[in-house]
C-alpha positions as CSV (number, residue, x, y, z in Angstrom):
1,M,0.0,0.0,0.0
2,L,1.3,3.5,-0.9
3,V,0.6,6.5,1.3
4,K,1.8,10.1,1.0
5,T,2.5,12.5,3.9
6,Y,3.9,15.9,3.7
7,G,6.8,17.7,5.4
8,S,9.0,20.7,4.6
9,A,12.6,21.5,4.1
10,V,14.1,24.9,5.0
11,Y,16.6,26.5,2.6
12,G,17.8,30.0,3.6
13,V,14.7,31.7,5.1
14,N,12.2,29.9,2.8
15,A,10.7,26.4,2.8
16,I,10.1,23.8,0.2
17,T,7.3,21.2,0.6
18,I,8.6,17.6,0.8
19,T,6.4,14.7,-0.2
20,V,7.2,11.6,1.9
21,E,6.0,8.5,0.0
22,V,5.7,5.3,2.1
23,N,5.2,2.0,0.3
24,M,4.6,-1.4,1.8
25,A,5.5,-4.6,-0.2
26,P,6.4,-8.2,0.6
27,G,9.9,-8.5,2.0
28,A,11.7,-7.6,5.2
29,K,13.9,-4.5,4.6
30,F,13.7,-0.8,5.3
31,F,14.8,1.5,2.5
32,L,15.0,5.3,2.8
33,V,15.8,7.2,-0.4
34,G,15.6,10.8,-1.7
35,L,19.0,12.2,-0.7
36,P,18.7,12.0,3.2
37,D,21.6,13.0,5.4
38,S,22.8,11.0,8.4
39,A,20.3,12.5,10.8
40,V,17.4,11.5,8.5
41,K,18.8,8.0,8.0
42,E,19.0,7.4,11.7
43,S,15.3,8.1,12.0
44,Q,14.5,4.4,11.5
45,Q,15.7,3.6,15.0
46,R,13.9,6.5,16.6
47,I,10.6,5.7,14.7
48,E,10.8,2.0,15.6
49,A,11.3,2.6,19.3
50,A,8.6,5.4,19.4
51,L,6.0,3.2,17.7
52,K,6.7,0.2,20.0
53,N,6.6,2.3,23.1
54,N,3.2,3.6,22.1
55,G,1.5,0.3,21.3
56,F,2.1,0.3,17.6
57,H,4.4,-1.8,15.4
58,I,6.5,-1.7,12.3
59,P,5.1,-4.5,10.1
60,G,7.5,-7.3,8.9
61,K,7.4,-6.1,5.3
62,K,9.6,-4.3,2.8
63,I,9.2,-0.6,3.6
64,T,10.4,1.9,1.0
65,I,10.3,5.6,1.9
66,N,11.0,8.2,-0.8
67,M,11.5,11.8,0.0
68,A,10.6,13.9,-3.1
69,P,12.0,16.0,-4.8
70,A,14.7,13.4,-4.7
71,D,17.5,15.8,-5.9
72,I,17.2,18.1,-2.8
73,R,19.2,17.1,0.2
74,K,17.1,16.5,3.3
75,E,18.7,17.4,6.6
76,G,17.9,17.0,10.3
77,S,15.5,15.0,12.4
78,A,12.3,16.9,11.8
79,Y,10.9,14.3,9.4
80,D,10.6,11.6,12.1
81,L,6.9,12.3,12.7
82,T,6.2,12.6,9.0
83,M,7.6,9.2,8.3
84,A,6.1,7.6,11.4
85,I,2.6,8.7,10.5
86,G,3.2,7.5,6.9
87,I,4.2,4.0,8.1
88,L,1.2,3.7,10.3
89,A,-1.1,4.7,7.5
90,A,0.6,2.4,5.0
91,S,0.3,-0.5,7.4
92,E,-3.4,0.4,8.0
93,Q,-3.0,1.2,11.7
94,L,-4.2,4.7,10.9
95,P,-6.7,6.0,8.4
96,G,-4.9,8.0,5.6
97,E,-7.8,10.0,4.1
98,E,-6.9,13.3,5.8
99,L,-3.1,13.1,5.8
100,Q,-2.7,15.0,2.5
101,Q,-4.4,18.1,4.0
102,Y,-1.6,18.6,6.6
103,I,2.1,19.4,6.8
104,I,3.4,17.1,9.6
105,M,6.8,17.8,11.2
106,G,8.5,16.9,14.5
107,E,11.5,15.0,16.0
108,L,10.6,11.9,17.9
109,A,12.1,10.9,21.2
110,L,12.2,7.1,21.9
111,D,9.2,7.3,24.2
112,G,7.2,9.0,21.4
113,S,7.3,12.6,22.7
114,L,7.9,15.4,20.3
115,R,11.0,17.6,20.3
116,P,11.0,21.1,18.7
117,I,12.2,21.8,15.1
118,K,13.8,24.7,13.4
119,G,12.1,26.9,10.8
120,A,8.5,26.5,11.9
121,L,7.5,30.0,10.6
122,P,8.8,29.6,7.0
123,I,7.3,26.1,6.9
124,A,3.9,27.5,8.0
125,I,4.1,30.3,5.4
126,Q,4.8,27.8,2.7
127,A,2.0,25.6,3.9
128,R,-0.5,28.4,3.6
129,K,0.9,29.4,0.2
130,E,0.3,25.8,-1.1
131,Q,-3.2,25.8,0.5
132,F,-2.8,23.1,3.0
133,K,-5.6,23.0,5.6
134,G,-3.2,22.9,8.6
135,I,0.1,22.0,10.1
136,I,0.9,19.6,12.9
137,L,4.1,20.1,14.8
138,P,5.6,20.1,18.3
139,R,3.8,22.3,20.9
140,Q,7.0,24.3,21.5
141,N,6.8,25.5,17.8
142,A,3.1,26.2,17.7
143,R,3.1,29.9,18.7
144,E,5.6,30.9,16.0
145,A,3.7,29.0,13.3
146,A,0.3,30.4,14.5
147,I,1.2,33.9,13.5
148,V,0.4,32.8,9.9
149,N,-3.3,33.5,9.4
150,G,-5.5,31.2,7.4
151,L,-3.8,28.0,8.5
152,D,-4.9,25.6,11.3
153,V,-1.9,25.1,13.6
154,Y,-1.9,22.1,16.0
155,G,0.8,21.8,18.6
156,A,1.2,18.2,19.8
157,D,3.0,16.7,22.8
158,D,3.6,13.2,21.5
159,L,3.0,10.6,18.7
160,A,-0.1,9.1,20.5
161,Q,-1.8,12.5,20.4
162,V,-1.2,12.9,16.7
163,V,-2.5,9.4,16.0
164,S,-5.6,10.1,18.1
165,F,-6.2,13.3,16.1
166,F,-6.3,11.4,12.8
167,T,-8.3,8.5,14.2
168,G,-10.9,10.9,15.7
169,K,-10.5,9.4,19.2
170,G,-8.9,12.6,20.6
171,R,-8.4,16.2,19.7
172,I,-5.5,18.7,19.7
173,E,-6.3,22.2,20.7
174,K,-5.8,24.6,17.9
175,T,-3.2,27.3,18.6
176,E,-4.4,30.8,17.6
177,I,-2.5,34.0,17.8
178,N,-3.7,37.5,17.1
179,T,-0.6,38.6,15.1
180,R,-1.3,42.4,15.3
181,E,-2.1,42.2,19.0
182,E,1.0,40.2,19.7
183,F,3.0,42.7,17.7
184,F,1.7,45.9,19.3
185,D,1.6,44.6,22.9
186,N,5.4,44.0,23.0
187,L,6.6,46.6,20.6
188,S,8.5,48.8,23.1
189,D,9.1,46.2,25.8
190,Y,12.7,47.0,26.7
191,T,14.4,46.4,30.1
192,M,17.1,49.1,29.6
193,D,16.8,52.8,29.0
194,F,19.1,55.7,28.2
195,S,17.9,57.5,31.3
196,E,20.0,55.0,33.3
197,V,23.3,56.3,31.8
198,K,25.0,59.0,33.8
199,G,26.8,61.7,31.9
200,Q,28.1,60.9,28.4
201,E,25.7,63.4,26.8
202,N,27.9,63.9,23.7
203,I,28.0,60.1,23.1
204,K,24.2,59.9,23.5
205,R,23.9,62.6,20.9
206,A,26.2,60.7,18.5
207,L,24.1,57.5,18.9
208,E,20.9,59.5,18.3
209,I,22.4,60.7,15.0
210,A,23.5,57.2,14.2
211,A,20.0,55.9,14.9
212,A,18.3,58.7,12.9
213,G,20.4,58.1,9.8
214,G,21.1,54.4,10.0
215,H,24.8,55.2,10.3
216,N,27.5,52.8,11.5
217,A,29.5,54.1,14.4
218,L,32.7,53.4,16.2
219,M,33.2,54.3,19.9
220,I,36.8,54.7,21.0
221,G,37.6,55.0,24.7
222,P,39.4,53.4,27.6
223,P,38.1,50.3,29.5
224,G,35.1,51.2,31.7
225,S,34.1,54.3,30.0
226,G,30.6,53.0,29.1
227,K,30.9,51.8,25.4
228,T,29.1,48.5,25.9
229,M,26.5,50.0,28.2
230,L,25.6,52.7,25.6
231,A,25.6,50.3,22.7
232,K,23.2,47.9,24.5
233,R,20.7,50.8,24.8
234,L,20.8,51.8,21.1
235,P,17.9,49.5,20.1
236,T,15.7,51.4,22.6
237,I,15.9,54.6,20.5
238,L,15.6,53.0,17.0
239,P,12.2,53.3,15.3
240,P,9.9,50.4,16.2
241,L,9.9,47.4,13.9
242,T,7.1,47.4,11.3
243,L,5.0,44.3,11.1
244,H,6.8,43.3,7.8
245,E,10.2,43.7,9.5
246,A,9.0,41.7,12.5
247,L,8.0,38.8,10.3
248,E,11.2,39.0,8.3
249,T,13.3,39.0,11.5
250,T,11.2,36.2,13.1
251,K,11.8,34.0,10.0
252,I,15.6,34.3,10.4
253,H,15.5,33.5,14.2
254,S,13.1,30.6,13.5
255,V,15.4,29.1,10.9
256,A,18.3,29.4,13.4
257,G,16.3,27.8,16.2
258,K,16.6,30.9,18.4
259,L,13.0,31.4,19.3
260,Q,11.7,30.3,22.7
261,A,8.4,28.3,23.1
262,K,6.8,31.4,24.6
263,D,7.7,33.6,21.6
264,A,5.4,34.0,18.6
265,L,7.0,37.1,17.0
266,V,10.2,39.1,17.3
267,T,8.9,42.5,18.2
268,R,12.0,44.2,19.4
269,R,15.0,45.1,17.2
270,P,17.7,42.4,17.6
271,F,21.0,43.2,19.4
272,R,23.8,40.7,18.7
273,S,27.2,41.0,20.4
274,P,29.5,38.1,19.3
275,H,32.9,37.6,21.0
276,H,36.0,38.6,19.2
277,T,37.1,35.0,18.9
278,I,34.2,34.3,16.4
279,S,35.0,32.7,13.1
280,D,34.1,34.2,9.7
281,V,31.5,31.4,9.1
282,A,29.8,32.0,12.4
283,L,29.7,35.8,11.7
284,V,28.3,35.7,8.1
285,G,26.7,32.3,8.0
286,G,27.4,29.1,6.2
287,G,28.7,25.7,7.2
288,S,28.2,22.3,5.7
289,N,24.5,22.6,6.5
290,P,24.2,26.4,6.0
291,Q,22.8,28.4,8.9
292,P,22.3,32.2,9.3
293,G,25.3,33.9,11.0
294,E,25.4,36.8,13.5
295,I,25.0,39.4,10.8
296,S,21.7,37.9,9.7
297,L,20.5,37.4,13.3
298,A,21.1,41.2,13.7
299,H,19.0,41.9,10.6
300,N,16.8,45.0,11.2
301,G,18.8,45.6,14.4
302,V,22.2,46.2,15.8
303,L,25.5,44.2,15.5
304,F,27.9,45.3,18.2
305,L,31.5,44.3,17.9
306,D,33.4,45.1,21.1
307,E,37.2,45.2,21.1
308,L,37.1,45.6,17.3
309,P,40.9,45.4,16.7
310,E,41.0,42.0,18.5
311,F,38.8,40.4,15.8
312,K,40.7,38.4,13.2
313,R,41.3,40.5,10.1
314,S,39.7,37.8,7.9
315,V,36.5,38.0,10.0
316,L,36.3,41.8,9.7
317,E,37.0,41.8,5.9
318,V,34.0,39.5,5.2
319,L,31.8,42.2,6.7
320,R,32.5,44.6,3.9
321,Q,30.2,43.3,1.2
322,P,27.2,42.5,3.4
323,M,27.4,46.0,4.9
324,E,27.0,47.4,1.3
325,E,24.6,44.9,-0.2
326,R,22.5,44.3,3.0
327,H,22.4,40.6,2.3
328,V,24.9,37.7,2.2
329,T,25.0,34.9,-0.3
330,I,26.2,31.5,0.7
331,S,27.2,29.4,-2.3
332,R,27.7,25.6,-2.4
333,S,28.2,23.3,-5.4
334,R,24.6,22.3,-5.5
335,F,22.7,25.4,-4.3
336,T,23.0,29.1,-3.4
337,I,21.3,30.6,-0.3
338,D,20.6,34.3,0.4
339,Y,20.3,35.6,4.0
340,P,19.2,39.1,4.8
341,A,21.8,41.2,6.6
342,G,20.5,44.8,7.0
343,F,22.1,45.7,10.3
344,M,23.6,48.8,12.0
345,L,27.2,48.2,12.9
346,I,28.3,49.6,16.3
347,A,31.8,48.9,17.3
348,G,33.9,49.6,20.4
349,M,37.6,49.7,20.9
350,N,40.4,50.9,23.1
351,P,42.4,53.8,21.7
352,C,45.7,51.9,22.2
353,P,47.0,48.5,23.6
354,C,47.1,49.9,27.2
355,G,43.8,51.7,26.8
356,N,45.0,55.1,28.1
357,F,45.8,57.1,24.9
358,N,44.1,60.5,25.2
359,H,42.9,59.6,28.8
360,P,42.3,62.8,30.8
361,D,44.0,61.4,34.0
362,R,46.2,58.4,33.2
363,P,49.3,58.4,31.0
364,C,49.7,56.1,28.0
365,S,52.4,53.5,28.5
366,C,52.6,52.3,24.9
367,P,55.8,52.7,23.0
368,P,56.0,55.2,20.1
369,G,54.1,54.1,17.0
370,S,52.1,51.5,18.8
371,V,48.8,53.5,18.6
372,S,49.1,53.7,14.8
373,K,50.0,50.0,14.6
374,Y,47.0,49.2,16.8
375,L,44.6,51.2,14.7
376,H,46.0,49.6,11.5
377,K,44.5,46.3,12.6
378,I,41.3,47.7,11.1
379,S,41.5,48.1,7.4
380,G,40.8,51.3,5.6
381,P,37.9,49.8,3.5
382,L,36.1,48.8,6.7
383,L,36.6,52.2,8.3
384,D,35.2,53.7,5.0
385,R,31.9,52.1,5.9
386,I,31.8,53.6,9.4
387,D,30.3,57.1,9.4
388,L,30.9,58.2,13.0
389,H,34.1,57.9,15.0
390,V,33.2,58.9,18.6
391,E,35.7,59.4,21.4
392,V,34.3,58.2,24.8
393,T,35.9,59.6,27.9
394,P,35.4,58.2,31.5
395,V,32.6,59.7,33.5
396,S,33.6,61.9,36.4
397,F,32.5,61.3,40.0
398,G,30.3,64.4,39.9
399,E,28.3,63.0,37.0
400,L,28.1,59.5,38.5
401,S,26.7,60.9,41.8
402,E,24.3,63.2,40.1
403,I,20.6,62.6,41.2
404,R,19.1,64.3,38.1
405,K,17.7,61.7,35.7
406,S,18.8,61.8,32.1
407,E,16.6,62.0,29.0
408,E,14.5,58.8,28.5
409,S,14.9,56.6,25.4
410,S,11.2,57.2,24.5
411,T,11.9,61.0,24.1
412,I,15.0,60.4,22.0
413,R,13.1,57.8,19.9
414,E,10.4,60.3,19.0
415,R,13.1,62.6,17.5
416,V,14.6,59.7,15.6
417,I,11.3,58.6,14.2
418,R,10.6,62.2,12.9
419,A,14.0,62.3,11.2
420,R,13.4,58.8,9.7
421,D,10.0,59.9,8.4
422,I,11.7,62.8,6.5
423,Q,14.1,60.4,4.9
424,L,11.3,57.9,3.9
425,E,9.6,60.8,2.1
426,R,12.9,61.9,0.5
427,Y,13.8,58.4,-0.8
428,K,10.3,57.1,-1.6
429,E,11.1,56.9,-5.3
430,T,14.1,54.7,-4.6
431,P,13.1,51.1,-3.7
432,G,14.9,49.5,-0.8
433,M,16.3,52.9,0.4
434,Y,15.1,54.4,3.7
435,C,17.9,56.3,5.4
436,N,20.8,58.7,4.8
437,A,23.5,56.1,5.3
438,Q,22.5,54.4,2.1
439,M,23.1,57.5,-0.1
440,N,25.4,57.0,-3.1
441,K,27.5,59.7,-4.8
442,Q,24.7,60.8,-7.1
443,Q,22.3,61.2,-4.2
444,L,24.9,63.1,-2.2
445,D,25.1,65.6,-5.0
446,T,21.3,65.9,-5.0
447,W,20.4,66.0,-1.3
448,C,23.6,67.3,0.4
449,R,24.3,70.6,-1.3
450,I,26.0,73.1,1.0
451,D,26.3,76.9,0.8
452,Q,29.5,79.0,0.5
453,P,30.0,79.5,4.3
454,G,29.6,75.7,4.7
455,M,32.0,75.0,1.9
456,L,34.6,77.3,3.5
457,L,34.2,75.6,6.9
458,L,34.5,72.1,5.5
459,K,37.6,73.1,3.5
460,A,39.3,74.7,6.5
461,A,38.5,71.6,8.7
462,M,40.0,69.2,6.2
463,Q,43.2,71.3,6.0
464,K,43.6,72.1,9.7
465,L,42.6,68.7,11.2
466,G,44.2,66.7,8.5
467,L,41.0,64.9,7.5
468,S,41.4,62.3,4.8
469,A,39.5,62.4,1.5
470,R,37.3,59.5,2.5
471,A,35.9,61.7,5.4
472,Y,34.3,64.1,3.0
473,D,31.3,62.0,1.9
474,R,30.8,60.7,5.5
475,I,30.7,64.3,6.8
476,L,28.0,65.2,4.2
477,K,25.9,62.1,5.1
478,V,26.0,62.8,8.8
479,S,25.4,66.5,8.4
480,R,22.3,65.7,6.3
481,T,21.0,63.5,9.3
482,I,21.8,66.3,11.8
483,A,19.8,68.7,9.6
484,D,16.9,66.2,9.5
485,L,16.9,66.0,13.3
486,A,16.7,69.7,13.4
487,G,13.9,69.8,10.9
488,A,16.0,71.9,8.5
489,A,15.6,71.6,4.7
490,D,19.2,72.7,4.0
491,I,22.5,71.7,5.5
492,R,23.8,74.7,7.5
493,P,27.4,75.4,8.8
494,E,26.4,74.4,12.4
495,H,25.3,71.0,11.0
496,L,28.6,70.5,9.2
497,A,30.6,71.6,12.3
498,E,28.9,68.9,14.4
499,A,29.5,66.3,11.8
500,I,33.2,67.1,11.5
501,Q,33.8,66.3,15.1
502,Y,32.7,62.7,14.5
503,R,35.7,61.8,12.3
504,S,38.3,61.2,15.1
505,L,40.3,58.5,13.3
506,D,40.8,60.6,10.2
507,R,42.9,63.2,12.1
508,D,46.7,63.3,11.8
509,S,46.9,63.2,15.7
510,W,45.7,59.6,15.7
511,T,47.5,58.2,12.7
512,S,50.9,59.6,13.8
513,A,50.8,58.5,17.4
């Protein structure tokens, strides 16, 4: 007897429906074909034990299971439940009339209980697209799948519960989520706030500019000056995720298996902070079974690289293309996968190996030339993609002991949203462009015109401060954002003056130390 059940394979952030054909014939062997990997091949032992421990049996016949399309590699243990239900139906221990209406996925434990899978959200999206009636999967994955409207989602605890569902002897409670309610209820649910940061008003201002224009930023300062604390609070002042961005971000985290059972939707902008020992594959994604890397997990959010010069140079260099293209392509001999990677890069670093260069109180103990050597660990092309260089100085005792509360994140966020709205209107004719940081040379000439006093100021600054040529475009982009925050249609000299101070590493005083 031949029975078909349906599962799904995840490639990149999308899913492909897999037809699992189970055929019973005279004989006594078990054949699994259709390009399965080792984890799929090992399912025979898990399925056999789970069936026996739940009062079922594998008949003493020749069982052939084909996973179609047969030219796509099947990976992982999520097909256990799909094949087990197919075997029961093919051996007439279970009616098979309704099986073709459902996507069935789940890893089986030996006692028949179900373990969570990766990629439940893209699987549910594809199931709805192909007009399946519903999806049956482990209870831990039910909430993330249930944000897809128009699809019946059933979260099961074990194999016996799924069998009872198809025999009509039991029922599984349907999981239902109000997507918009879930989204708006948790939109601004942050545990940290800028009001908790004492002093550092100039750094807060720089991060506000970075958030308003989508600019990458580098904070340079001694240990303990607050770089990490400030970076962690940056998502609290970024514009809230749109529903489309939330779904896109949730898909990536679902594929990576990063969602908790209680989570249905990622409603806050991601903040990822990998250690400096990370490999290039872990950062950008890939591997033998490709998975999204840290830059994709930070999509629509912030990627924070602390101790930037301590990262391996090869790791930092692979960042360059994704920062420009806003996606990363993983190529293998048989397939190519695209992962989104639209993130804001915020980096932190010490000014020198000892950490005290330009410190107001402590002398630098580094030998001559070591500061320049330390900075040269970061390549020029990578620095070209960072718009703001901000010097962070330690907070004084007077500022630390001050009782007055600082400005709250919600107040800063309102200014950022207003500036972003101006940019959305400005770039509405350019698909995929939404902030000043994305401007190219042609758009700079159109939107960043400066008057004669501004031109004289910029010329004088580049000559006196020894600013490099690459600083010119960055200053114009940042000054455009400062003007947007001020609600000004044109870039004025005071906007340029503020933007110029955010190019610390382009000054001769740094490169010659």
